[in-house]
C-alpha distance (Angstrom), angle and dihedral (degrees) to the residues before:
residue distance angle dihedral
V1 . . .
K2 3.81 . .
K3 3.82 91.4 .
L4 3.82 92.6 49.8
A5 3.80 91.4 45.8
E6 3.80 90.4 55.2
E7 3.81 93.7 46.0
T8 3.81 95.5 44.0
P9 3.81 109.5 18.3
A10 3.79 117.9 -161.3
I11 3.79 121.2 -104.7
F12 3.80 118.6 -151.8
I13 3.81 109.9 -143.2
V14 3.81 112.0 -157.0
F15 3.80 118.3 -152.9
D16 3.81 105.7 164.4
L17 3.81 142.6 27.1
L18 3.80 116.6 -144.0
E19 3.81 100.5 172.4
N20 3.78 138.7 16.7
S21 3.79 137.0 174.4
E22 3.81 90.5 -71.0
G23 3.80 94.6 55.0
S24 3.78 141.7 -99.0
L25 3.80 120.6 -2.6
L26 3.80 96.0 -172.3
K27 3.81 92.9 111.5
S28 3.80 94.6 45.6
P29 3.82 118.0 100.0
L30 3.79 117.8 -106.8
S31 3.81 91.6 -109.7
E32 3.83 90.2 63.4
R33 3.81 94.5 40.3
R34 3.79 90.7 51.9
E35 3.80 92.7 51.5
L36 3.80 90.8 50.5
L37 3.80 90.9 45.7
E38 3.81 91.9 54.0
Q39 3.82 90.0 50.9
F40 3.81 90.2 49.1
A41 3.82 92.0 48.4
K42 3.81 92.1 50.2
Q43 3.79 90.4 54.0
N44 3.81 99.3 41.8
F45 3.79 115.3 18.7
R46 3.80 95.9 70.5
K47 3.79 89.9 69.3
T48 3.79 92.5 71.3
G49 3.76 137.8 27.8
R50 3.79 91.4 -143.1
L51 3.80 98.2 74.8
A52 3.79 123.4 70.6
L53 3.78 134.9 177.4
S54 3.78 114.3 -123.8
P55 3.83 110.3 -118.4
M56 3.80 117.0 -111.7
T57 3.79 134.8 -173.8
R58 3.78 139.8 173.0
D59 3.79 91.0 -161.2
T60 3.82 109.5 103.0
K61 3.81 91.0 -156.6
V62 3.79 90.6 59.8
A63 3.81 91.2 45.4
R64 3.81 90.6 52.1
R65 3.81 90.2 51.9
W66 3.79 89.2 53.0
L67 3.78 90.1 48.7
A68 3.79 91.3 49.6
S69 3.81 89.7 60.2
A70 3.81 93.1 49.9
G71 3.77 122.3 109.7
R72 3.80 97.8 63.6
S73 3.81 120.8 45.2
L74 3.82 91.0 -8.0
D75 3.79 120.1 60.9
G76 3.79 98.8 -164.8
V77 3.80 145.3 -66.7
I78 3.81 127.5 -71.0
A79 3.81 113.5 -142.1
K80 3.82 115.8 -162.7
R81 3.79 137.2 -175.5
V82 3.81 105.9 -112.9
D83 3.83 93.3 -158.3
L84 3.81 97.1 60.9
E85 3.78 132.5 92.1
Y86 3.80 120.7 -121.0
R87 3.80 109.3 -71.5
S88 3.77 112.9 -160.1
G89 3.80 112.5 -149.7
D90 3.80 90.9 -4.2
R91 3.80 121.2 109.8
T92 3.80 98.1 -177.1
G93 3.80 90.6 105.7
M94 3.78 96.6 50.2
Q95 3.77 142.4 46.1
K96 3.79 131.6 -162.3
I97 3.79 110.1 -140.5
K98 3.78 117.6 -162.0
P99 3.80 127.3 175.7
L100 3.79 110.2 -113.3
R101 3.78 115.4 -148.7
T102 3.78 134.7 173.2
A103 3.78 131.8 -137.1
D104 3.79 134.0 -176.3
C105 3.81 110.4 -126.0
V106 3.78 137.1 -176.3
V107 3.80 115.7 -119.9
G108 3.79 98.6 -128.0
G109 3.79 97.0 171.1
F110 3.77 146.5 -25.5
R111 3.78 141.8 -134.3
Y112 3.78 126.4 -136.8
A113 3.78 118.7 -119.7
A114 3.80 114.8 -99.5
G115 3.79 109.5 -78.0
K116 3.80 93.4 -5.6
R117 3.78 137.6 92.2
V118 3.78 95.0 -132.9
V119 3.78 126.4 95.5
G120 3.78 115.1 -83.4
S121 3.79 101.2 177.5
L122 3.78 141.3 -1.4
L123 3.79 117.7 -127.0
L124 3.78 112.3 -135.6
G125 3.78 129.0 -146.0
L126 3.80 140.0 -172.4
Y127 3.80 127.7 -167.7
D128 3.79 117.1 -114.9
N129 3.81 125.1 -144.4
Q130 3.80 90.0 -86.2
G131 3.77 93.0 56.8
K132 3.80 95.3 -106.7
L133 3.79 120.4 136.7
D134 3.82 110.3 -123.7
H135 3.77 124.4 -164.2
V136 3.83 107.0 -119.0
G137 3.80 105.4 169.1
F138 3.77 146.0 -58.0
T139 3.77 144.6 -96.4
S140 3.78 129.5 -151.9
S141 3.79 100.4 167.2
F142 3.77 99.7 122.2
K143 3.79 128.4 113.5
H144 3.78 121.7 -92.3
S145 3.81 89.8 -121.8
E146 3.82 89.6 58.3
R147 3.79 95.8 55.7
G148 3.80 97.7 80.9
P149 3.83 97.9 50.6
L150 3.81 90.9 39.6
T151 3.80 91.5 52.6
K152 3.81 91.1 54.2
R153 3.79 90.0 49.8
L154 3.79 93.0 49.4
K155 3.80 94.9 46.6
R156 3.80 90.2 60.8
L157 3.81 88.7 58.1
I158 3.82 99.0 48.3
H159 3.78 106.0 132.5
P160 3.80 129.5 140.4
P161 2.95 143.0 -89.2
G162 3.81 93.7 30.1
F163 3.80 94.2 177.4
T164 3.80 118.8 41.1
G165 3.81 95.2 -172.4
K166 3.81 126.3 30.7
A167 3.79 108.8 3.6
P168 3.83 130.1 -156.9
G169 3.77 125.0 -109.0
G170 3.79 98.4 39.8
P171 3.80 116.5 164.6
S172 3.80 114.7 -82.9
R173 3.77 138.7 142.1
W174 3.83 88.2 -94.3
S175 3.81 95.9 49.8
T176 3.78 119.5 119.8
K177 3.78 129.4 -174.9
R178 3.80 89.7 -103.6
S179 3.81 95.2 47.7
M180 3.80 90.5 55.9
E181 3.83 93.8 50.6
W182 3.77 115.2 86.9
Q183 3.79 139.4 142.8
P184 3.83 116.9 -119.3
L185 3.80 118.5 -135.9
A186 3.77 134.7 -158.6
P187 3.84 107.2 -106.0
K188 3.80 96.5 -103.8
L189 3.81 106.6 113.3
V190 3.79 126.6 73.9
V191 3.80 126.4 -168.9
E192 3.77 132.4 -176.2
V193 3.80 111.8 -134.0
E194 3.79 133.3 -174.4
Y195 3.79 117.1 -131.7
D196 3.78 139.2 170.2
H197 3.80 106.6 -162.9
F198 3.82 131.0 35.9
T199 3.78 120.2 173.0
G200 3.78 137.5 141.8
G201 3.78 90.8 20.6
R202 3.81 94.4 -58.4
F203 3.78 144.4 89.1
R204 3.79 99.8 -110.8
H205 3.81 94.5 -150.6
G206 3.77 133.4 31.9
T207 3.78 113.6 -77.4
K208 3.79 130.6 -131.6
L209 3.79 117.7 -120.3
V210 3.80 107.7 -126.3
R211 3.82 101.7 176.1
W212 3.77 145.2 -39.3
R213 3.80 115.2 -95.4
P214 3.84 109.0 -149.7
D215 3.80 86.6 157.3
K216 3.82 93.4 62.9
A217 3.79 125.1 81.8
P218 3.83 112.9 -128.7
K219 3.82 91.4 -129.8
Q220 3.81 88.5 63.3
C221 3.81 90.0 65.4
D222 3.80 101.1 91.8
M223 3.78 138.6 148.5
D224 3.80 92.8 -102.3
Q225 3.79 92.4 79.3
V226 3.82 93.3 61.0
A227 3.81 92.2 41.4
K228 3.80 95.8 52.4
Q229 3.79 105.7 34.0
G230 3.78 115.0 116.5
T231 3.74 131.5 -150.6
R232 3.76 119.6 -90.7
S233 3.78 117.0 -126.4
L234 3.80 111.6 -86.3
R235 3.79 130.3 -175.0
L236 3.78 115.8 -129.4
P237 3.83 102.5 -151.4
F238 3.81 98.3 -177.4
L239 3.80 93.1 49.0
D240 3.80 91.2 45.4
R241 3.78 89.1 52.8
A242 3.80 93.1 47.3
R243 3.81 98.0 53.2
Protein backbone atom coordinates (compact mmCIF):
# COMPACT_ATOMS: atom_id res chain seq x y z
CA VAL A 1 0.00 0.00 0.00
CA LYS A 2 2.83 2.39 0.88
CA LYS A 3 4.56 1.72 -2.46
CA LEU A 4 1.35 2.32 -4.44
CA ALA A 5 0.60 5.47 -2.45
CA GLU A 6 4.01 6.88 -3.35
CA GLU A 7 3.69 5.96 -7.03
CA THR A 8 0.10 7.14 -7.40
CA PRO A 9 -0.76 9.50 -4.53
CA ALA A 10 -4.42 10.12 -3.78
CA ILE A 11 -6.11 13.36 -4.77
CA PHE A 12 -9.06 14.59 -2.71
CA ILE A 13 -11.64 16.22 -4.99
CA VAL A 14 -13.87 18.66 -3.09
CA PHE A 15 -17.38 19.29 -4.41
CA ASP A 16 -19.27 20.97 -1.56
CA LEU A 17 -18.77 23.16 1.52
CA LEU A 18 -21.02 22.44 4.50
CA GLU A 19 -19.46 24.72 7.11
CA ASN A 20 -17.12 27.68 7.26
CA SER A 21 -15.81 30.05 9.91
CA GLU A 22 -19.23 31.70 10.17
CA GLY A 23 -21.08 28.46 10.88
CA SER A 24 -23.16 25.79 9.19
CA LEU A 25 -24.06 26.10 5.51
CA LEU A 26 -26.45 23.15 5.43
CA LYS A 27 -29.50 25.38 4.91
CA SER A 28 -27.86 27.50 2.21
CA PRO A 29 -28.70 26.74 -1.43
CA LEU A 30 -26.05 25.04 -3.54
CA SER A 31 -25.49 28.21 -5.58
CA GLU A 32 -24.27 30.03 -2.43
CA ARG A 33 -22.30 27.05 -1.11
CA ARG A 34 -20.52 26.70 -4.43
CA GLU A 35 -19.51 30.37 -4.49
CA LEU A 36 -18.12 30.09 -0.96
CA LEU A 37 -16.35 26.84 -1.85
CA GLU A 38 -14.61 28.45 -4.82
CA GLN A 39 -13.42 31.30 -2.58
CA PHE A 40 -12.16 28.78 -0.02
CA ALA A 41 -10.36 26.75 -2.70
CA LYS A 42 -8.65 29.85 -4.10
CA GLN A 43 -7.29 30.68 -0.65
CA ASN A 44 -6.27 27.18 0.47
CA PHE A 45 -5.88 24.64 -2.32
CA ARG A 46 -2.71 26.16 -3.78
CA LYS A 47 -0.78 25.08 -0.70
CA THR A 48 -0.94 21.42 -1.68
CA GLY A 49 -1.19 19.38 -4.84
CA ARG A 50 -3.44 16.85 -3.13
CA LEU A 51 -6.62 18.91 -3.05
CA ALA A 52 -8.66 19.74 -6.14
CA LEU A 53 -11.89 21.59 -6.79
CA SER A 54 -14.50 19.55 -8.64
CA PRO A 55 -15.35 21.21 -11.99
CA MET A 56 -18.83 22.69 -12.35
CA THR A 57 -20.79 24.24 -15.20
CA ARG A 58 -24.28 25.49 -15.96
CA ASP A 59 -23.63 25.26 -19.68
CA THR A 60 -25.34 22.15 -21.08
CA LYS A 61 -22.93 22.07 -24.03
CA VAL A 62 -19.99 21.72 -21.66
CA ALA A 63 -21.84 19.07 -19.64
CA ARG A 64 -22.54 17.08 -22.81
CA ARG A 65 -18.84 17.19 -23.71
CA TRP A 66 -18.01 15.80 -20.27
CA LEU A 67 -20.61 13.10 -20.73
CA ALA A 68 -19.21 12.21 -24.14
CA SER A 69 -15.87 11.37 -22.52
CA ALA A 70 -17.48 9.15 -19.88
CA GLY A 71 -17.07 5.39 -19.88
CA ARG A 72 -13.32 5.28 -19.34
CA SER A 73 -11.66 7.48 -16.71
CA LEU A 74 -14.94 9.34 -16.11
CA ASP A 75 -17.99 7.47 -14.87
CA GLY A 76 -20.63 10.08 -15.63
CA VAL A 77 -21.94 13.54 -14.77
CA ILE A 78 -23.75 14.60 -11.59
CA ALA A 79 -26.55 17.11 -12.20
CA LYS A 80 -27.76 19.03 -9.13
CA ARG A 81 -30.48 21.54 -8.31
CA VAL A 82 -28.69 24.80 -7.49
CA ASP A 83 -31.65 26.19 -5.51
CA LEU A 84 -31.76 23.46 -2.85
CA GLU A 85 -30.15 23.16 0.56
CA TYR A 86 -27.81 20.27 1.36
CA ARG A 87 -29.83 17.07 1.65
CA SER A 88 -28.02 14.36 3.55
CA GLY A 89 -28.96 10.87 2.38
CA ASP A 90 -31.55 12.31 -0.01
CA ARG A 91 -31.02 12.20 -3.77
CA THR A 92 -34.16 14.08 -4.81
CA GLY A 93 -32.09 17.15 -5.64
CA MET A 94 -29.53 15.38 -7.79
CA GLN A 95 -29.21 12.87 -10.58
CA LYS A 96 -26.26 10.82 -11.79
CA ILE A 97 -26.26 10.64 -15.57
CA LYS A 98 -24.20 7.92 -17.19
CA PRO A 99 -23.98 7.10 -20.90
CA LEU A 100 -25.50 3.70 -21.57
CA ARG A 101 -23.96 1.77 -24.44
CA THR A 102 -24.37 -1.72 -25.82
CA ALA A 103 -21.85 -4.27 -27.03
CA ASP A 104 -22.12 -7.71 -28.59
CA CYS A 105 -20.07 -10.23 -26.61
CA VAL A 106 -19.16 -13.89 -26.89
CA VAL A 107 -20.26 -16.09 -23.99
CA GLY A 108 -16.93 -17.72 -23.21
CA GLY A 109 -17.99 -19.42 -20.00
CA PHE A 110 -20.35 -19.39 -17.06
CA ARG A 111 -20.42 -19.76 -13.30
CA TYR A 112 -22.94 -21.73 -11.29
CA ALA A 113 -25.05 -19.91 -8.73
CA ALA A 114 -23.83 -20.22 -5.14
CA GLY A 115 -24.82 -23.61 -3.76
CA LYS A 116 -26.83 -24.54 -6.84
CA ARG A 117 -26.25 -26.34 -10.12
CA VAL A 118 -27.93 -23.70 -12.24
CA VAL A 119 -26.21 -20.86 -14.06
CA GLY A 120 -25.51 -17.81 -11.95
CA SER A 121 -23.70 -15.60 -14.44
CA LEU A 122 -22.46 -15.58 -18.01
CA LEU A 123 -18.81 -14.71 -18.61
CA LEU A 124 -18.36 -12.30 -21.49
CA GLY A 125 -15.54 -12.08 -23.99
CA LEU A 126 -14.30 -9.84 -26.79
CA TYR A 127 -11.62 -10.61 -29.36
CA ASP A 128 -8.46 -8.51 -29.25
CA ASN A 129 -6.46 -7.40 -32.29
CA GLN A 130 -4.54 -10.67 -32.22
CA GLY A 131 -7.68 -12.75 -32.46
CA LYS A 132 -7.61 -13.92 -28.85
CA LEU A 133 -10.79 -13.98 -26.79
CA ASP A 134 -10.36 -11.89 -23.62
CA HIS A 135 -12.64 -12.07 -20.63
CA VAL A 136 -14.17 -8.58 -20.18
CA GLY A 137 -16.94 -9.01 -17.62
CA PHE A 138 -20.15 -10.80 -16.76
CA THR A 139 -23.92 -10.55 -16.81
CA SER A 140 -26.46 -12.16 -14.53
CA SER A 141 -29.57 -10.22 -15.49
CA PHE A 142 -31.80 -13.06 -16.57
CA LYS A 143 -34.99 -14.30 -14.94
CA HIS A 144 -34.96 -17.06 -12.36
CA SER A 145 -37.30 -19.12 -14.55
CA GLU A 146 -34.74 -18.97 -17.38
CA ARG A 147 -31.88 -20.44 -15.37
CA GLY A 148 -32.85 -24.10 -15.70
CA PRO A 149 -33.29 -24.19 -19.51
CA LEU A 150 -30.26 -21.94 -19.97
CA THR A 151 -28.10 -24.24 -17.85
CA LYS A 152 -29.01 -27.22 -20.03
CA ARG A 153 -28.14 -25.22 -23.13
CA LEU A 154 -24.80 -24.13 -21.73
CA LYS A 155 -23.80 -27.60 -20.54
CA ARG A 156 -23.98 -28.89 -24.10
CA LEU A 157 -21.38 -26.28 -25.09
CA ILE A 158 -18.84 -26.89 -22.30
CA HIS A 159 -15.46 -27.11 -24.01
CA PRO A 160 -12.10 -25.74 -22.89
CA PRO A 161 -10.36 -23.37 -23.03
CA GLY A 162 -13.28 -20.93 -23.27
CA PHE A 163 -11.07 -17.84 -23.29
CA THR A 164 -7.86 -17.89 -25.32
CA GLY A 165 -6.57 -14.56 -24.02
CA LYS A 166 -7.23 -13.08 -20.58
CA ALA A 167 -9.22 -15.57 -18.53
CA PRO A 168 -11.50 -15.02 -15.51
CA GLY A 169 -10.69 -16.05 -11.98
CA GLY A 170 -7.01 -15.13 -11.96
CA PRO A 171 -5.34 -14.91 -8.56
CA SER A 172 -5.84 -11.60 -6.75
CA ARG A 173 -6.41 -10.35 -3.23
CA TRP A 174 -10.17 -10.43 -3.94
CA SER A 175 -10.24 -13.98 -5.33
CA THR A 176 -12.36 -16.60 -3.62
CA LYS A 177 -12.64 -20.30 -4.35
CA ARG A 178 -15.98 -19.69 -6.06
CA SER A 179 -14.76 -16.76 -8.17
CA MET A 180 -11.99 -18.91 -9.63
CA GLU A 181 -14.37 -21.76 -10.58
CA TRP A 182 -16.01 -21.42 -13.97
CA GLN A 183 -17.06 -23.60 -16.88
CA PRO A 184 -15.44 -22.86 -20.27
CA LEU A 185 -17.65 -22.80 -23.36
CA ALA A 186 -17.04 -23.19 -27.06
CA PRO A 187 -17.35 -19.71 -28.64
CA LYS A 188 -20.80 -20.22 -30.15
CA LEU A 189 -23.16 -17.88 -28.30
CA VAL A 190 -23.38 -14.11 -28.68
CA VAL A 191 -25.30 -11.73 -26.44
CA GLU A 192 -25.89 -8.01 -26.60
CA VAL A 193 -25.34 -6.34 -23.23
CA GLU A 194 -25.85 -2.81 -21.97
CA TYR A 195 -23.00 -1.23 -20.04
CA ASP A 196 -21.99 2.14 -18.66
CA HIS A 197 -18.26 1.95 -17.94
CA PHE A 198 -15.44 0.15 -19.78
CA THR A 199 -11.85 0.68 -18.75
CA GLY A 200 -8.71 -1.39 -18.42
CA GLY A 201 -10.11 -4.00 -20.77
CA ARG A 202 -13.18 -4.70 -18.62
CA PHE A 203 -16.76 -3.67 -17.95
CA ARG A 204 -16.34 -2.09 -14.53
CA HIS A 205 -19.87 -2.95 -13.38
CA GLY A 206 -22.21 -5.80 -14.11
CA THR A 207 -23.91 -5.54 -17.49
CA LYS A 208 -27.56 -5.91 -18.44
CA LEU A 209 -28.46 -8.63 -20.93
CA VAL A 210 -30.41 -7.01 -23.75
CA ARG A 211 -30.91 -9.95 -26.14
CA TRP A 212 -29.32 -13.02 -27.65
CA ARG A 213 -27.71 -12.49 -31.06
CA PRO A 214 -27.93 -15.76 -33.06
CA ASP A 215 -27.58 -13.61 -36.18
CA LYS A 216 -24.09 -12.39 -35.22
CA ALA A 217 -20.87 -14.30 -35.79
CA PRO A 218 -18.73 -14.59 -32.64
CA LYS A 219 -15.64 -13.35 -34.51
CA GLN A 220 -17.43 -10.03 -35.07
CA CYS A 221 -17.38 -9.38 -31.32
CA ASP A 222 -14.14 -7.43 -30.96
CA MET A 223 -12.70 -4.70 -28.78
CA ASP A 224 -13.20 -2.04 -31.45
CA GLN A 225 -16.89 -1.70 -30.64
CA VAL A 226 -16.23 -0.59 -27.04
CA ALA A 227 -13.34 1.64 -28.11
CA LYS A 228 -15.28 3.53 -30.77
CA GLN A 229 -18.83 3.80 -29.46
CA GLY A 230 -20.03 7.32 -28.80
CA THR A 231 -22.50 8.68 -26.34
CA ARG A 232 -26.11 8.99 -27.33
CA SER A 233 -27.73 12.38 -26.89
CA LEU A 234 -29.09 12.83 -23.38
CA ARG A 235 -31.11 15.67 -21.88
CA LEU A 236 -29.80 17.08 -18.62
CA PRO A 237 -32.99 18.34 -16.93
CA PHE A 238 -31.40 19.83 -13.80
CA LEU A 239 -28.79 21.74 -15.79
CA ASP A 240 -31.41 22.92 -18.26
CA ARG A 241 -33.47 24.22 -15.37
CA ALA A 242 -30.50 25.93 -13.75
CA ARG A 243 -29.35 27.97 -16.76
